[in-house]
N, C-alpha and C positions, 0 to 999 in steps of 0.2 A: 188343821194338822192332826192326824191320828197318831196313835202310839206306834204303829208300823212306820209311818213317815218319820217320826222322831228317832226310832231305831236306825232307820236308813241314814238319816243325817248324822247321827253319832258315829255310825260305822264309817261313813265317808271321812269325817273329821279325824277320827283316830287312825284310819289307814294312811292318811297323809303324813302323820308324824311318826307312827309306830310301824308302818309298813303293813303288808297284808297278813301279818301273823294273828290279828284279831278277827275272829269270824263274826258274822252278823248274829249268830246264835249267842255268842258271848256278850255282844253289845245289848241284845235283848234282855239277857239276864241282869246286866248292870242297870238298865232302865227300869226293869221290874223291881229290882232290889231298892233302887232309889225311891220309887213311888211307894213301895211297901213300907219303907222307913218313915216316909211322911205320913202315911195312913196310920201306922202304929203309934207314932208320936201324938197325932191328933186324937186318936182313940184314948190315949192316956192323958188327955187334956194338957199336952205340952205344946208350946209354940216352937216353930222352926223358922230360923232366920237365915236366909242365904244372902250374904252381902252382895250388893250390886244387882240383886234380882227382886227380892221382896221377902215378906213374912207371911207364913201360914199360921193362923191362930184360931182358937175357939172363942166364939162370942155367945153369950147366953141371951137368948131371946126371951122377952117377957110374955106372960099370958096376955092374949089379946082377943078381941071380938072380931069375927069375920062373918061373911054372909055366904050361905049356900047359893051358888049361882043359879041353880034350877028353881029353887023355891023362894029365894030371897030371905029365908029364915036365918036369924042370927045364930052363929055357932061359936063356941069358945074354943080357941086354939091354945093348947097348953104350952107352958114354958119349956124350952128345950135348947140344948147347945147346938150351934151350927158352925161349920167350918167357913172361914173367910180368908181371902188373900189380899194383902195390902202391898202394892208394888213399891219398889224403892224409887227414890228420886231419879237415879240413873236410868231405870227402866221407863219411867214416865217420860223423861226427856228423850230417850231413844224413840219411843212410840210417837211422840209429838213432833219429832225431828227438830228439837230446840236445844240450845245449850243448857246445861244443868242449872246455870245461874238464873234462868228465866222460869224455872219450875218452882212454884211456891210450896208452902207446907213444910212441916218439920218431920224429919226422918231420923 
């Protein structure tokens, strides 16, 4: 699903409840604002928790040794923060088509 598909889906859903007064352009602005808010929070090293969906957070990767695939020469990859997404139990159950009780792990 692309961002355009997401905007289309949001527009359809909102128009069913709010009527045709919300344009696709307005929905695109809402989707962009939501994604920008997530990016800005992650840039500031803050976690974002969306109940029933999941958590976006920053994880710090350690320095590690890797190999150049062309030469096979060892290369040091420096430590850096990376964004990660951890789905909620509800989302994992939905994707697996299982009841929430059957999904393990703590959330």
